[in-house]
C-alpha positions in Angstrom: 125.4 22.1 146.2 121.8 21.7 147.5 121.3 21.7 151.0 119.0 20.1 153.7 117.1 22.9 155.3 114.2 22.5 157.7 113.0 25.0 160.4 110.7 25.0 162.9 108.9 27.8 164.9 109.1 27.1 168.8 108.8 27.9 172.1 106.3 30.8 172.8 108.0 33.6 170.6 107.4 30.9 167.9 111.1 31.3 167.4 112.4 29.9 163.7 115.2 26.8 164.2 116.7 25.7 161.6 118.8 22.4 160.7 121.1 22.9 158.1 122.9 20.1 156.0 124.5 18.6 152.8 122.8 15.6 152.9 120.6 13.9 155.4 122.2 10.9 157.7 125.4 13.1 157.9 126.8 15.8 159.8 124.9 19.5 160.2 124.5 22.9 162.0 121.6 24.0 163.8 120.9 27.8 163.9 119.8 28.9 166.7 118.0 26.8 169.7 115.3 28.2 171.3 114.7 26.7 175.0 112.9 23.6 173.2 115.8 21.4 173.1 113.5 18.5 172.7 112.0 19.3 170.0 115.2 20.3 168.0 116.9 16.7 169.1 113.8 15.3 167.4 114.1 17.3 163.8 117.8 16.4 163.9 116.7 12.8 164.8 113.9 13.1 161.7 116.2 14.1 159.4 119.2 11.4 160.3 121.5 14.7 161.3 124.2 14.8 163.6 125.1 18.2 164.9 128.6 19.6 164.5 128.1 23.1 165.4 125.1 25.8 166.7 125.6 29.2 165.4 123.7 31.6 167.4 122.3 34.9 165.8 122.5 36.4 169.2 121.6 36.5 173.0 118.1 36.8 173.4 116.8 34.0 175.3 114.4 32.5 172.5 117.1 32.5 170.4 119.8 31.1 172.7 118.2 29.7 175.7 117.9 26.0 174.5 121.8 26.3 173.4 123.6 24.6 176.9 121.1 21.6 176.8 121.6 21.1 173.1 125.5 20.9 173.1 124.9 18.5 176.3 122.4 16.1 174.3 125.6 16.4 171.6 128.9 16.4 172.8 130.5 16.9 169.6 129.0 20.5 169.0 130.6 23.7 168.9 128.6 27.1 170.1 129.3 29.8 168.4 128.2 33.4 169.9 129.1 36.6 169.4 130.9 38.0 172.4 129.2 41.2 172.7 126.0 39.7 173.8 127.4 38.1 177.0 125.6 40.0 179.4 122.6 38.7 177.6 123.4 34.6 177.4 124.7 34.8 180.6 121.8 36.3 181.9 118.6 34.7 180.0 116.2 36.1 183.0 116.9 39.9 182.5 115.4 39.2 178.7 112.6 36.9 180.0 111.9 39.5 182.4 111.5 42.3 179.8 109.3 39.9 177.1 107.0 38.5 179.9 107.2 40.6 183.0 108.0 38.6 186.5 110.0 36.0 186.1 110.6 33.8 189.4 113.6 32.7 190.4 116.1 34.6 188.4 119.3 32.0 189.3 116.9 28.6 188.5 115.9 30.4 185.1 119.8 31.4 184.5 120.8 27.3 185.0 118.1 26.2 183.2 118.5 28.5 180.0 122.3 29.7 180.3 124.8 29.7 177.2 127.0 26.5 177.6 130.1 27.4 178.9 132.2 26.4 176.1 131.8 29.0 173.3 133.5 30.3 170.2 133.5 33.9 169.6 132.5 34.9 166.3 133.6 37.8 164.6 132.9 39.9 161.6 134.0 38.9 158.2 135.1 35.3 159.3 134.4 32.7 157.2 133.3 29.3 158.8 133.7 25.6 157.4 131.4 23.5 158.9 129.6 20.0 158.0 130.9 20.9 154.8 129.4 24.3 154.3 131.1 27.6 154.2 129.7 30.4 156.0 130.4 33.9 156.2 129.7 35.7 159.8 128.1 39.2 159.5 127.9 41.2 163.0 125.1 43.2 162.4 125.2 45.2 165.7 121.5 46.9 166.6 118.8 44.5 167.8 121.7 43.7 170.3 125.2 44.4 170.5 126.8 41.1 169.0 123.9 40.0 166.8 124.9 38.4 163.7 123.7 37.0 160.3 125.3 33.7 158.7 125.1 33.8 154.7 125.9 31.1 152.8 127.0 33.0 149.6 127.5 29.5 147.5 123.9 29.0 147.9 122.2 32.4 147.6 121.1 32.7 151.6 121.0 34.8 154.5 119.6 33.6 158.1 118.9 36.9 159.5 118.0 36.1 163.0 115.7 39.4 164.4 118.0 41.4 161.7 115.8 41.7 159.0 111.9 40.1 158.6 109.4 39.7 155.7 108.1 43.0 156.0 109.8 44.3 159.1 113.2 44.6 161.1 114.0 43.6 164.6 113.2 45.6 167.7 115.7 47.8 169.2 114.1 48.6 172.6 115.4 45.9 174.4 118.7 46.3 176.8 121.7 46.8 174.0 119.4 48.0 170.9 120.0 50.6 168.9 118.0 51.4 166.2 120.6 54.0 164.4 123.2 50.8 164.6 120.7 48.5 163.3 119.8 50.4 160.1 123.7 51.3 159.5 124.2 47.6 159.6 121.6 47.2 157.2 123.3 50.0 155.1 126.6 48.4 155.3 125.8 44.3 155.9 122.5 43.4 154.3 121.3 45.5 151.7 124.5 45.5 149.6 123.6 41.4 148.9 122.2 40.6 146.0 118.3 40.9 145.3 117.8 37.0 144.7 119.4 35.8 147.8 116.8 34.1 149.9 116.5 35.3 153.7 115.3 32.9 155.9 115.0 34.9 159.6 114.4 34.4 163.2 110.7 34.9 163.0 107.6 34.5 160.2 108.1 33.6 156.8 110.9 34.0 154.6 111.1 36.2 152.0 114.2 37.6 149.6 116.8 40.4 149.8 114.6 42.1 146.4 111.5 41.9 148.3 112.3 43.9 151.3 114.3 46.1 149.3 111.1 46.9 147.1 108.3 46.2 150.1 109.5 46.7 153.4 108.7 50.1 154.6 111.7 50.3 157.2 113.8 50.0 154.2 112.8 52.3 152.2 115.0 55.4 151.2 117.9 53.3 152.3 121.3 53.4 150.0 
């Protein structure tokens, strides 16, 4: 299978939102929903793809803040999030304040950028079959307690969220972050993947597991 994959860097954080489908003109998946639902809708329309699922790597506002609007705009969408990030995606104002300082009316921000009421929980090792695509859930806590990467084994793909970037790794100085946990997740769930697995991160350009194994300074010395 050769998938249709289109990404856009959205919102002030330049968060990568991906649309994935088996073909144009059919059902598809959205991976991460920054607070720019109109741009996500435009991307879906340009590909003539009807979303059936929204996979959110973690609960920070720059990845989950548009999820409610996407779900409302596409009533058939099922939103998937890990329950350990409930405290983040129910209170996006807290992350926004840490990222940008004073945020204004907290209740209004939480209404505007909160997660959908109906959520389906993610779990480590779960295999999802969505829009004809098999996706493995890798629970990789560290950046946040509920952070998940999404692997598509048939295509040699990893949507790494804020776990792994080209030349870097996710920050751990926000609420719930833990550097030791992030490194443990890297060793147990990410580094065992083959060198030729393509990595599509939550920010910045694509890379590969092999490239990061060799050149990423944060991965040196890890098994």
